KENU-432741 format. One record per residue (C-alpha): x, y, z. Coordinates in nm, 2 decimals. Layout:
<pts>
pt x = X | y = Y | z = Z;
...
</pts>
This chain:
<pts>
pt x = -5.40 | y = 6.93 | z = -7.77;
pt x = -5.76 | y = 7.00 | z = -7.85;
pt x = -5.99 | y = 7.21 | z = -7.64;
pt x = -6.28 | y = 7.00 | z = -7.47;
pt x = -6.62 | y = 7.05 | z = -7.62;
pt x = -6.92 | y = 7.19 | z = -7.42;
pt x = -7.07 | y = 6.84 | z = -7.40;
pt x = -6.75 | y = 6.70 | z = -7.25;
pt x = -6.73 | y = 6.98 | z = -6.99;
pt x = -7.10 | y = 6.92 | z = -6.90;
pt x = -7.05 | y = 6.54 | z = -6.88;
pt x = -6.74 | y = 6.59 | z = -6.65;
pt x = -6.93 | y = 6.83 | z = -6.42;
pt x = -7.23 | y = 6.59 | z = -6.39;
pt x = -6.98 | y = 6.30 | z = -6.31;
pt x = -6.81 | y = 6.49 | z = -6.03;
pt x = -7.12 | y = 6.66 | z = -5.89;
pt x = -7.14 | y = 6.62 | z = -5.51;
pt x = -6.78 | y = 6.54 | z = -5.46;
pt x = -6.53 | y = 6.74 | z = -5.25;
pt x = -6.15 | y = 6.75 | z = -5.24;
pt x = -5.96 | y = 6.52 | z = -5.01;
pt x = -5.78 | y = 6.68 | z = -4.72;
pt x = -5.41 | y = 6.69 | z = -4.82;
pt x = -5.14 | y = 6.59 | z = -4.58;
pt x = -4.79 | y = 6.72 | z = -4.65;
pt x = -4.55 | y = 6.45 | z = -4.77;
pt x = -4.24 | y = 6.61 | z = -4.61;
pt x = -4.26 | y = 6.68 | z = -4.24;
pt x = -4.09 | y = 7.01 | z = -4.18;
pt x = -3.86 | y = 7.09 | z = -3.89;
pt x = -3.78 | y = 6.73 | z = -3.81;
pt x = -3.41 | y = 6.65 | z = -3.82;
pt x = -3.30 | y = 6.36 | z = -4.03;
pt x = -3.18 | y = 6.06 | z = -3.82;
pt x = -2.80 | y = 5.99 | z = -3.82;
pt x = -2.70 | y = 5.68 | z = -4.03;
pt x = -2.59 | y = 5.38 | z = -3.83;
pt x = -2.37 | y = 5.10 | z = -3.95;
pt x = -2.55 | y = 4.76 | z = -3.90;
pt x = -2.24 | y = 4.57 | z = -3.77;
pt x = -2.06 | y = 4.86 | z = -3.60;
pt x = -2.12 | y = 4.74 | z = -3.24;
pt x = -2.03 | y = 4.38 | z = -3.32;
pt x = -1.71 | y = 4.50 | z = -3.49;
pt x = -1.61 | y = 4.72 | z = -3.20;
pt x = -1.67 | y = 4.44 | z = -2.96;
pt x = -1.45 | y = 4.21 | z = -3.17;
pt x = -1.17 | y = 4.46 | z = -3.19;
pt x = -1.18 | y = 4.52 | z = -2.81;
pt x = -1.17 | y = 4.14 | z = -2.75;
pt x = -0.87 | y = 4.10 | z = -2.98;
pt x = -0.69 | y = 4.39 | z = -2.81;
pt x = -0.72 | y = 4.22 | z = -2.48;
pt x = -0.51 | y = 3.93 | z = -2.58;
pt x = -0.17 | y = 3.99 | z = -2.40;
pt x = 0.16 | y = 3.82 | z = -2.44;
pt x = 0.43 | y = 3.83 | z = -2.17;
pt x = 0.66 | y = 4.02 | z = -2.40;
pt x = 0.42 | y = 4.31 | z = -2.42;
pt x = 0.42 | y = 4.35 | z = -2.04;
pt x = 0.74 | y = 4.56 | z = -1.98;
pt x = 0.64 | y = 4.87 | z = -1.76;
pt x = 0.84 | y = 4.96 | z = -1.45;
pt x = 0.73 | y = 5.11 | z = -1.12;
pt x = 0.67 | y = 5.48 | z = -1.13;
pt x = 0.72 | y = 5.50 | z = -1.51;
pt x = 0.50 | y = 5.74 | z = -1.69;
pt x = 0.29 | y = 5.61 | z = -1.98;
pt x = 0.25 | y = 5.81 | z = -2.30;
pt x = 0.10 | y = 5.69 | z = -2.63;
pt x = -0.05 | y = 5.86 | z = -2.93;
pt x = -0.15 | y = 5.75 | z = -3.28;
pt x = 0.00 | y = 5.91 | z = -3.58;
pt x = -0.16 | y = 6.24 | z = -3.66;
pt x = -0.23 | y = 6.35 | z = -3.30;
pt x = -0.08 | y = 6.69 | z = -3.26;
pt x = 0.17 | y = 6.80 | z = -2.98;
pt x = -0.09 | y = 7.05 | z = -2.86;
pt x = -0.35 | y = 6.78 | z = -2.80;
pt x = -0.10 | y = 6.57 | z = -2.60;
pt x = 0.01 | y = 6.88 | z = -2.40;
pt x = -0.36 | y = 6.95 | z = -2.31;
pt x = -0.42 | y = 6.59 | z = -2.22;
pt x = -0.11 | y = 6.58 | z = -1.99;
pt x = -0.22 | y = 6.90 | z = -1.82;
pt x = -0.57 | y = 6.77 | z = -1.76;
pt x = -0.75 | y = 7.02 | z = -1.98;
pt x = -1.00 | y = 6.77 | z = -2.11;
pt x = -1.30 | y = 6.70 | z = -1.90;
pt x = -1.30 | y = 6.34 | z = -1.77;
pt x = -1.64 | y = 6.20 | z = -1.86;
pt x = -1.60 | y = 5.86 | z = -1.70;
pt x = -1.37 | y = 5.67 | z = -1.47;
pt x = -1.27 | y = 5.31 | z = -1.41;
pt x = -1.08 | y = 5.19 | z = -1.10;
pt x = -0.89 | y = 4.86 | z = -1.14;
pt x = -0.74 | y = 4.84 | z = -0.79;
pt x = -0.75 | y = 4.49 | z = -0.64;
pt x = -0.84 | y = 4.31 | z = -0.97;
pt x = -0.65 | y = 4.02 | z = -1.13;
pt x = -0.54 | y = 4.07 | z = -1.49;
pt x = -0.83 | y = 3.86 | z = -1.64;
pt x = -1.08 | y = 4.06 | z = -1.42;
pt x = -0.91 | y = 4.39 | z = -1.53;
pt x = -0.92 | y = 4.29 | z = -1.90;
pt x = -1.29 | y = 4.22 | z = -1.87;
pt x = -1.36 | y = 4.54 | z = -1.68;
pt x = -1.16 | y = 4.74 | z = -1.94;
pt x = -1.35 | y = 4.58 | z = -2.23;
pt x = -1.69 | y = 4.66 | z = -2.07;
pt x = -1.58 | y = 5.01 | z = -1.97;
pt x = -1.44 | y = 5.11 | z = -2.31;
pt x = -1.74 | y = 4.97 | z = -2.49;
pt x = -1.97 | y = 5.18 | z = -2.27;
pt x = -1.76 | y = 5.49 | z = -2.31;
pt x = -1.74 | y = 5.45 | z = -2.69;
pt x = -2.12 | y = 5.39 | z = -2.71;
pt x = -2.18 | y = 5.71 | z = -2.50;
pt x = -1.93 | y = 5.90 | z = -2.72;
pt x = -1.71 | y = 6.00 | z = -2.44;
pt x = -1.41 | y = 6.20 | z = -2.55;
pt x = -1.18 | y = 6.16 | z = -2.24;
pt x = -1.19 | y = 5.90 | z = -1.96;
pt x = -0.96 | y = 5.81 | z = -1.67;
pt x = -0.84 | y = 5.46 | z = -1.59;
pt x = -0.69 | y = 5.41 | z = -1.24;
pt x = -0.46 | y = 5.11 | z = -1.26;
pt x = -0.26 | y = 5.17 | z = -0.94;
pt x = 0.11 | y = 5.19 | z = -0.91;
pt x = 0.17 | y = 4.82 | z = -0.87;
pt x = 0.33 | y = 4.85 | z = -0.53;
pt x = 0.16 | y = 4.53 | z = -0.41;
pt x = 0.27 | y = 4.33 | z = -0.72;
pt x = 0.61 | y = 4.23 | z = -0.58;
pt x = 0.90 | y = 4.16 | z = -0.82;
pt x = 0.67 | y = 4.12 | z = -1.12;
pt x = 0.62 | y = 4.50 | z = -1.13;
pt x = 0.29 | y = 4.68 | z = -1.19;
pt x = 0.10 | y = 4.40 | z = -1.37;
pt x = -0.23 | y = 4.58 | z = -1.42;
pt x = -0.05 | y = 4.90 | z = -1.54;
pt x = 0.13 | y = 4.69 | z = -1.80;
pt x = -0.19 | y = 4.52 | z = -1.91;
pt x = -0.37 | y = 4.86 | z = -1.94;
pt x = -0.08 | y = 5.00 | z = -2.15;
pt x = -0.10 | y = 4.71 | z = -2.40;
pt x = -0.48 | y = 4.70 | z = -2.41;
pt x = -0.51 | y = 5.07 | z = -2.48;
pt x = -0.25 | y = 5.07 | z = -2.76;
pt x = -0.43 | y = 4.78 | z = -2.93;
pt x = -0.78 | y = 4.94 | z = -2.90;
pt x = -0.86 | y = 5.13 | z = -3.22;
pt x = -1.09 | y = 5.40 | z = -3.08;
pt x = -0.81 | y = 5.51 | z = -2.84;
pt x = -0.62 | y = 5.79 | z = -3.01;
pt x = -0.39 | y = 5.88 | z = -2.71;
pt x = -0.32 | y = 5.83 | z = -2.34;
pt x = -0.08 | y = 5.96 | z = -2.09;
pt x = -0.01 | y = 5.95 | z = -1.71;
pt x = -0.25 | y = 6.16 | z = -1.51;
pt x = -0.16 | y = 6.47 | z = -1.31;
pt x = -0.05 | y = 6.40 | z = -0.95;
pt x = -0.38 | y = 6.53 | z = -0.82;
pt x = -0.57 | y = 6.27 | z = -1.03;
pt x = -0.35 | y = 5.97 | z = -0.94;
pt x = -0.01 | y = 6.04 | z = -1.10;
pt x = 0.17 | y = 5.73 | z = -1.22;
pt x = -0.12 | y = 5.52 | z = -1.09;
pt x = -0.38 | y = 5.66 | z = -1.34;
pt x = -0.40 | y = 5.76 | z = -1.70;
pt x = -0.61 | y = 5.99 | z = -1.91;
pt x = -0.74 | y = 5.82 | z = -2.22;
pt x = -0.85 | y = 6.02 | z = -2.53;
pt x = -1.11 | y = 5.85 | z = -2.75;
pt x = -1.21 | y = 5.91 | z = -3.11;
pt x = -1.49 | y = 6.17 | z = -3.13;
</pts>
């Protein structure tokens, strides 16, 4: 590189005479957290999975009166199930299905689980009742809830609630965090 001559320097100064620097704004805004990435089709996919999980066959409905429900996906530790059974997790939301028909209960479960997942709840309680009014068919809503939850991917575990929280008429549901 060659050094500019005195004439070039003088010409440059004459050309920029009367100008002033622009006020600079920082390109990076400090102290602002980066937004979390969101999948474009996540909500639609979750809704479809929940819809599929609510399709019940009569073979799936085999729960007896007073029977305790327990389910966990592979990889869920014994200690997690023990804490769930003992009611150590804070129940963040609750759904009562008393008096509903199976189609109404399925719809209510779908809406409830979708809202709980969207709110990122960790533990919820579903009150399905003991089925004492179901006659010889047994606890129909309890059976439906058992199957629906096992087929719902965000559900990692569930078990019968403590007697103070409904006993065999309610369950604690642990959702993916």
